[in-house]
Kinemage of the C-alpha trace (Angstrom):
@kinemage 1
@onewidth
@group {chain A} dominant
@subgroup {mainchain}
@vectorlist {calphas} color= white
{ca met a 1} P 31.573 -0.164 -10.834
{ca glu a 2} L 29.092 1.819 -13.136
{ca leu a 3} L 31.756 5.102 -12.926
{ca phe a 4} L 34.508 2.644 -13.488
{ca arg a 5} L 33.448 1.221 -16.202
{ca thr a 6} L 32.495 4.844 -18.061
{ca ala a 7} L 36.060 6.134 -16.852
{ca ala a 8} L 37.631 3.085 -18.308
{ca gly a 9} L 35.614 2.692 -21.293
{ca val a 10} L 35.082 -1.325 -20.721
{ca lys a 11} L 32.365 -3.285 -21.178
{ca leu a 12} L 31.446 -5.063 -17.735
{ca asn a 13} L 27.954 -6.135 -16.911
{ca his a 14} L 26.132 -5.222 -13.338
{ca val a 15} L 25.228 -8.362 -11.579
{ca pro a 16} L 23.382 -6.946 -8.169
{ca phe a 17} L 23.948 -8.688 -4.653
{ca lys a 18} L 21.935 -8.055 -1.680
{ca gly a 19} L 24.810 -7.094 -0.013
{ca ser a 20} L 28.835 -7.475 0.050
{ca ser a 21} L 29.876 -10.976 1.574
{ca glu a 22} L 27.021 -12.347 -1.860
{ca ala a 23} L 29.309 -10.550 -3.987
{ca gln a 24} L 32.366 -11.902 -2.367
{ca thr a 25} L 31.249 -15.446 -2.362
{ca gln a 26} L 30.689 -15.042 -6.076
{ca val a 27} L 34.220 -13.477 -6.665
{ca phe a 28} L 35.648 -16.358 -4.358
{ca asn a 29} L 34.437 -18.834 -6.378
{ca gly a 30} L 35.293 -17.481 -9.401
{ca glu a 31} L 31.327 -16.610 -10.684
{ca ile a 32} L 32.423 -13.275 -11.466
{ca pro a 33} L 35.624 -11.657 -11.920
{ca ile a 34} L 35.406 -8.367 -10.011
{ca met a 35} L 33.683 -6.169 -7.357
{ca phe a 36} L 33.744 -2.433 -5.898
{ca asp a 37} L 33.572 -2.275 -2.272
{ca ala a 38} L 34.163 0.098 0.546
{ca ile a 39} L 37.908 -0.782 2.338
{ca pro a 40} L 35.820 -1.977 5.816
{ca gly a 41} L 33.807 -4.706 3.824
{ca val a 42} L 36.987 -6.286 2.120
{ca leu a 43} L 39.923 -5.209 4.513
{ca ala a 44} L 39.948 -8.749 6.037
{ca pro a 45} L 39.916 -11.053 2.799
{ca ile a 46} L 42.370 -9.088 1.266
{ca lys a 47} L 44.545 -9.075 4.297
{ca ser a 48} L 44.137 -12.955 4.333
{ca gly a 49} L 44.733 -13.705 1.126
{ca lys a 50} L 40.786 -14.201 -0.241
{ca leu a 51} L 40.629 -11.122 -2.582
{ca lys a 52} L 43.307 -9.120 -4.112
{ca ala a 53} L 43.030 -5.567 -4.185
{ca leu a 54} L 43.477 -3.806 -7.577
{ca gly a 55} L 42.879 -0.298 -6.752
{ca ile a 56} L 41.901 2.447 -4.347
{ca ala a 57} L 39.109 4.573 -5.535
{ca ser a 58} L 39.771 7.485 -3.089
{ca ala a 59} L 42.163 10.290 -4.137
{ca lys a 60} L 44.752 9.223 -1.908
{ca arg a 61} L 46.176 5.899 -1.027
{ca ser a 62} L 44.468 4.176 2.110
{ca gln a 63} L 46.229 4.147 5.216
{ca phe a 64} L 44.981 0.622 5.684
{ca leu a 65} L 46.082 -0.422 2.406
{ca pro a 66} L 48.757 1.843 1.974
{ca asp a 67} L 50.651 -0.648 -0.935
{ca val a 68} L 47.769 -0.689 -3.233
{ca pro a 69} L 47.622 1.955 -5.886
{ca thr a 70} L 44.759 4.214 -6.578
{ca ile a 71} L 42.753 4.128 -9.244
{ca ala a 72} L 43.723 7.154 -10.570
{ca glu a 73} L 47.354 6.668 -10.326
{ca gln a 74} L 46.523 3.780 -12.531
{ca gly a 75} L 45.610 5.606 -15.723
{ca tyr a 76} L 42.308 7.389 -14.597
{ca pro a 77} L 43.001 10.439 -13.507
{ca gly a 78} L 40.191 12.196 -11.333
{ca phe a 79} L 38.547 9.154 -10.246
{ca glu a 80} L 37.232 8.869 -7.117
{ca ser a 81} L 34.039 6.565 -5.977
{ca val a 82} L 34.093 6.648 -2.157
{ca gly a 83} L 31.897 5.335 0.693
{ca trp a 84} L 30.492 7.887 3.118
{ca ile a 85} L 28.787 8.076 6.415
{ca gly a 86} L 26.963 11.511 7.403
{ca ile a 87} L 25.165 12.880 10.248
{ca ala a 88} L 22.346 14.943 9.361
{ca ala a 89} L 19.603 17.177 11.449
{ca pro a 90} L 16.196 18.139 10.426
{ca ala a 91} L 16.606 21.016 7.898
{ca arg a 92} L 14.618 23.132 10.546
{ca thr a 93} L 16.952 22.683 13.170
{ca pro a 94} L 18.004 26.067 14.558
{ca glu a 95} L 21.731 27.518 13.862
{ca pro a 96} L 22.787 27.182 17.642
{ca val a 97} L 21.858 23.560 17.782
{ca leu a 98} L 23.838 22.815 14.396
{ca lys a 99} L 26.594 24.547 16.148
{ca thr a 100} L 26.277 22.463 19.233
{ca leu a 101} L 26.082 18.794 17.798
{ca gln a 102} L 28.829 19.966 15.642
{ca val a 103} L 31.215 20.839 18.187
{ca ala a 104} L 30.335 17.771 20.330
{ca ile a 105} L 30.956 15.124 17.094
{ca ala a 106} L 34.718 16.646 16.332
{ca arg a 107} L 35.401 16.533 19.883
{ca ala a 108} L 33.648 12.705 20.209
{ca leu a 109} L 36.251 11.893 17.047
{ca glu a 110} L 38.979 13.306 18.786
{ca his a 111} L 38.713 10.921 21.867
{ca pro a 112} L 41.753 8.423 21.381
{ca asp a 113} L 38.913 5.623 22.124
{ca met a 114} L 37.039 6.892 19.236
{ca lys a 115} L 40.055 6.780 17.080
{ca arg a 116} L 40.748 3.352 18.299
{ca arg a 117} L 37.837 2.158 17.081
{ca met a 118} L 37.551 3.668 13.782
{ca ser a 119} L 40.641 2.745 13.023
{ca glu a 120} L 39.461 -0.684 13.931
{ca leu a 121} L 36.717 -0.211 11.296
{ca ala a 122} L 38.920 1.017 8.499
{ca phe a 123} L 36.938 4.555 8.709
{ca ile a 124} L 38.616 7.622 8.276
{ca pro a 125} L 36.718 10.562 10.168
{ca ala a 126} L 36.095 13.791 8.466
{ca gly a 127} L 34.806 15.911 10.812
{ca asp a 128} L 34.038 18.652 8.155
{ca ser a 129} L 31.681 21.827 8.973
{ca pro a 130} L 28.373 21.523 8.090
{ca ala a 131} L 28.904 23.997 5.073
{ca gln a 132} L 31.821 21.534 4.071
{ca phe a 133} L 29.262 18.468 4.384
{ca ser a 134} L 26.728 20.322 2.147
{ca ala a 135} L 29.083 21.061 -0.722
{ca phe a 136} L 30.500 17.400 -0.772
{ca ile a 137} L 26.696 16.277 -0.655
{ca lys a 138} L 25.819 18.255 -3.590
{ca ala a 139} L 29.186 16.967 -5.746
{ca glu a 140} L 28.134 13.829 -4.612
{ca asn a 141} L 24.412 14.161 -6.039
{ca ala a 142} L 25.886 15.906 -9.464
{ca lys a 143} L 28.536 12.816 -9.782
{ca trp a 144} L 26.419 10.191 -9.589
{ca ala a 145} L 23.538 11.599 -11.140
{ca lys a 146} L 26.046 12.037 -13.861
{ca ala a 147} L 27.013 8.235 -13.897
{ca val a 148} L 23.800 6.996 -13.562
{ca arg a 149} L 22.712 8.877 -16.832
{ca glu a 150} L 25.978 7.597 -18.713
{ca ser a 151} L 24.631 4.051 -17.408
{ca gly a 152} L 21.589 4.268 -19.759
{ca ala a 153} L 19.719 2.771 -16.454
{ca lys a 154} L 16.040 3.437 -16.068
{ca val a 155} L 13.562 3.652 -13.134
{ca asp a 156} L 10.319 1.628 -13.993
C-alpha cells in the first residue's frame, strides 16, 4: 500500500493488522476503505462478491482474475508489487547440490498434480534459475528499501 501511496501521490493512513483476515473484516465492515493483499488471500471473497478487486499489482493481468486491470494499466506505469515465496539453501551449499535441488524442484513444478494444486492455491510458479532468483531478490530489496525510505518509517 505504501508503494502505491507514493506512486499515486495520495494520502493514505497505514493501519497494521495481524493478518489478511483481520484486514478483510475491517473492509467488509466499512471500517477501512481499501487494502492490498496477495491474490490467494482475497480470491474467494472477490469471487463471492464480498470484496471488489480494483487492480492487480503484478506486471501483467492475473490468470485468476483476468478481467481486473493492472495498476500499471490504470495510469501508474511500472508499478509492481507481488508476493512471492522462494526456496533457499545455506550460502556455502556446493554448486552440484544446488543444481540437483534446482532440477528436482523444476521437475516437481512440472508434475500435473503440483500444477493443479498450485492453480488451486492461485500460485504461479516461476521455476527460475538460482541466478535469476538472486537477481530478483536484489531488485526486490532495492525497491522495498526505497519504499521504506520514502514512507518516512523509522525503526525504534
